[in-house]
N, C-alpha and C positions, 0 to 999 in steps of 0.2 A: 257351806262353798261350796261354789260353779265351779266344776273342770272342766277344763275342753280336752278330749281326747284327737288328735292328730295323727290319722293313720293312713297309709297308700295301698291296706288289706285288708279287708273287711268281711262281714256278711253280705250276698252268698257266699262268696271264698272261705274255703274250710283248712285253717290251719292253725298254727300254735301260737300264734300273734295273735289272731281274732278270737282263738279261745281264750285267752288271757286276757285283752281289753274287754270281752264280753262280763268275767269273773269277777273283774276290776266294777265294770258297772254295775252289776247286782250288789255287790260288797257295799260300792258307797252308797247309793241309793237305800240301800237297808240300812246304814247308817245316818241316814236324813241329808245326805249332800245332793248335788241336780249335777249330772254328766251332759254335757251335749259332744256329741262325734261328728267329726268333720271327715269324710272320706271320698270316695270316687263312687261314681254312678256304675254301675254295671247292665249291659244291654241285657231288657229282660227282665230285670229286677225292677219291681214297683217299690220304693221307700212307703210305711204307712205309721213310719216311729217319726211323730213333731223335734223331737230330740234326734235326730240324726240330720246332719246336714252332707248331700252328696253335690259334689264336684263333679263338671261334665270331664269325659274321659275314652282315654282310648287305646283299644291294645297293645302293651309290650312286645315287638315280635319275636324277640329274643328271649323270651322264658314264659310258656303258658300259662295264663290261669292272672299273670301279674296285669295291673293297670296302671294306665300314667295321665295322672288327674290334672284337670287343667282349673288352676284356683281363683275360676272366675270370682273376681268380689261384687258384691251386692249393698244397699242400705241394712238389707237384714244381715247378711253375713257383720256388718259393723258392727252393728247391736247386739249381737252375738257377743262377739269375741269382744268387744268393750268392757262387757259386765263379767267376764270370766278375772277366777283369784289365782288359777293354774291354769298353764298352756301345756300339755304332756304328749310329746312326739313319740311316735310308734317306731319312726326312721326317719332319716334323713331326706329322704328325696321331698316330691315335687310339694306334700300336704306338709310334710315335716316341717316345709318353708315358712310354711304358711307360720306354724308355730311358732319358728323363730322371729317373724314381722313383728307376731302380734306381742313377742315378749319387748321389741325394740320400740313400737309405735303404742303401745298400751303401759307399759312398764309392767309386764306381769310377769311372774317368775316362772322360767319354759325348763321343765323336768323333764328330760331324754331318759328312755329305756332302748339301750341296746342290747335288741333282740337275736341280730344276726350277726353271725362271724363272715363278715363283708368281700373278705380278699380271700375267701373259700367260690366265691358265686360267681368272679371276675370271667370265667371259663363260657359264661351266656353274652359275654359279650363279644361281637367279632373282634379280631387281629386288629383291624387297622383303627379301634375305638377301645380297643380293652385299655386301662389304666392297670399301670405296673403294680405292684402288691405296695410297693412306698408309696404311691399314691393314694390309694384307700386309708392306707395309715394318716398319712398326713389329711387327708380330707375328715376323718373318722376326728383328729386332734382338734384340729380347727373348730368343726359342728359342737362338738362334745365342749371346748373349753371357754364355749358363748353360752353355756347351758347354765342356770342355777343349782343345779344336780344332775349326778345321772345313775340311772339306775343297771348294773350289770344283775341278770339273773346269776349267775354264779360266781364265787371269788377266783376262779381259773379266768373268767372272762374280766373281771377287774383287773388282774394281773395283765393282761391281753390289753388292754386298756391304758393302765399305766406304761405298760410296754414303749407305746404310739406316743409317749407326750403327755397323756392326759392329767390337767392339774385340777379341774375341776372336781367338786367333793363327789365320790363314786359311792353309793351303798348296794352294797351285793346283798339282794333280794331274790331268793327262789321263789316263784311263784307257784300258789299250793291252788287246789281243787277241793267243789264245795264236797263236804262230808256226805250231803244228803244226798244227792245223786248218786251215790253208792247205794243205799239203805233201801231204797222201793224192791217189789217184788220183779223179779226179771220176767220181762214180757216177749221179749225175742225168742226164741231155743234156737241159738245161731248154729247149735252140731244140726238139730232135723234138719233143719232148711240147706246146711249145707253138705248135705251127705257125711257126714264123720262123728257119729252118734258115741264110739266108744273109742276113737282115735285118741292118742295124745300130740293134744292141739299146741304148738309153738308160735306162739303170735309177735308179729311185727303190725305197728300202725305207722302212718305216716307218709310223706308225700315218698314217692317214687320218683328220685332223683339221684343224681350220681353221687350228692354231698351225705347223702342215707348210709351209703356204702353197702348199699341192697346183696351188691353182688359177692361181696364176702363172705354177705350172710347165707346167699348160697352154696356157696362151696363148701360152708362150715356144715351146714343141713346134709349136702349128700355124702360129710360122711357118717352122718347120726343115724339117715335111714338107712346105711349098711347093718349097722348095730340095731335098729330100731324100725322093725319095716312099716309097723305101725304108727310112726309118727306121719304129724304132717306139717307142713310150713303155711299159715294164715298171712297174707298179705293185706293187710287191710287198709286203704286209701289209692290214691291215684297221682299219676304226674306227668313230666317229660318222657321219662325212660320205661315208660311201664311196658310199651311192645319191647323194646330190648333184653326186658327183666324175663320177659315171657320166652323171649327167643332164646339166654340166657339156660334158663331153667329146663328146657327142652332139648338141647346143647348137653348138660348136663346130666342127663335120663331121667330128673324127677320132677318131671313136669306134672305126672299123674298125683307126687304127692305135695304138688303146691299147690294151693288156693289161694285166688286174688280177686277179693268181694269189691271192688274200687270205693267207691267215696261211700260212706257210712253215716246216717244221721245219727249225732251225739251219742242219743238213747239207746241204741241200736249196739253204737260203737261199746258204750260202758257194758251193756247185755254181755257182749263178745269176751272182753276181758274179764267176768266173771266167768265164763265158763270153760277159759282156755287152761292151758298146764302151767306155761311158762312165757315171761317177756322175754323175746330174746332185741337186742340193738347192737349196732357196730358203726354206728356215725363217732365223725371223730369232728364234727364241726357243731356239735350244739352248745349253745351260750348256756342251756339247761337244760331240754329234753325233756317237755312237759308230759309228755307221754309217757315216762318213768314214773312219774309221780302218780299218774292216771292208771295204770297197771299195779302200784303197789297200793292206792287209794282200795282194791278191785281185791286184796291179796296176793298177788302174784311175785312171786320172787321172781328177778330178774337176772341174768347173763346180758354183760355189756361191755364191749370195750373200754378199755378204760383211759378215755381220755376227756379234755373240756367239760362239760357239762355232770355229766355221769359220776366223775368223782364228788361231786358234791353230795349226790342222793344218795347212790347204793355205796354201801356199808358192806365191804366184803366178810363174807363168813357172818354177817347178819340180817342184810336182808336181801342179800343178794349175791354174784361172782362178779367181778371184775378180771379181764382178760388182756393179755397185750393181740394186736393184731395179728394173729396166728391161727388157720383154719382149725387147725390140731387143738391149739386148747379150747378154742370157743367149744368146740364137738365135744369136749370132756369133760368140761364143764358143763355143760347139756347132759349130757349121759349121765354123768352121778349125778343129779336130779333128778331124771328122771328115773333112774332105780331106786332112789333111796324118796318115798313117799314121809316119810319123816321128817327126814331133815327140810325136805321141801315144804313142806305146812309151818315148820319151823320158821324157816325164810320167810314163808308166804306172810304169817302170823306177825313176825316183827316190822316186813314194811306197811302193811295196814296201819301200826299202830305210828310208825314213823310219820306214813303221810298224813294220817287223825293229825299229829301235833304240828303239821306246816300245812294248814289247813287254807281257802282264798280268804277265808276271813283274818288270820293270823299275818297271812304276807298283806294284806289290802288296809290292815292297824297298821303295819311299819312304813308301808306307804304313806298313809295320811300324816306319818311324824315327819316322815320327807318332806312333805308339803308344809306342812309346818315351818321347820327350819328354812327351809327356802325362801318363804314368806318374811319370817325374820329377817335373814340376812339383808333380805329385799330393804325392808323398812330400816334397819341400821345402817343400810348406807346411803339413803335417802334422808336421813338423821344429820349423820355426818356431812352430805352436802350442804342442806344447810346451814 
């Protein structure tokens, strides 16, 4: 099977969508399928892989790190697209629209993964151009209803899409990670390099932006460090609100206990997961939260705000703790695990087992079933038309 991945975010950008696409690419290739990626170009980045086609692009001024692709076609692009069996889009923007066009022009089944809760990202659009929540829901409904199938990374996201009026088949599939990535010996001594050899490390990994609710995390950590002076909060990642978050940590007088690593290569991030004490997560907008699965694969118990994607991933009392968005509740959950090593290890072992059973290979096998069902429905419609 030849699968086209259509995405408006790709390497060298680092985020959950890019990680998912790379995992799917790898697993599909292992299963003997061919994958062609259609993505924006990035300044200074030279593509060396023949199976990746880059469209010219320009910077999105409203959101740091994002590009707006100009899907300029060429005879080569037409040939690549015409030979696809599946068009799989990962956003509804410019490159996602190419997938929509390809499906219509060449009668290719179009599968879409709804990675992002777009209603919560409207704030980045200036007020004169900002769509209403209702408008975003309507656009999402129109796009998804023109797809052969929609993949929702969690049951909560499936329910959200149904509330928009999406009638297309929706498959809730939480993407897993590759267990093998977490089995190799630790190569990077993160604790030594960060100067925290014996401290209790509370790790957050992700984009430093308002949607991740990092300011709440800092307020909860302020309460934690009052009782556990050796605790440290490590924020792995970067983003448009990093300076604001750093300033807020200073305002709360926890700057000395808060460590910003910036973007890390995936290999180093995995090593950091395996050296942390707890994984902490406060986002309420995650359609899944792949970093939760990564942390659990590393054997880390999770403390998270119980909303959206984490509700599908964290089993309270078994693989971690889910709490309301209340600083004292969050801090109490973390302090409970920090003070109880036996419970912390039990949750970590169960978390690793849960993540291993939902590996990238297993989720990609389910995705292949979605592809086959989409192709079967397209073939049945053609037969009826004849």
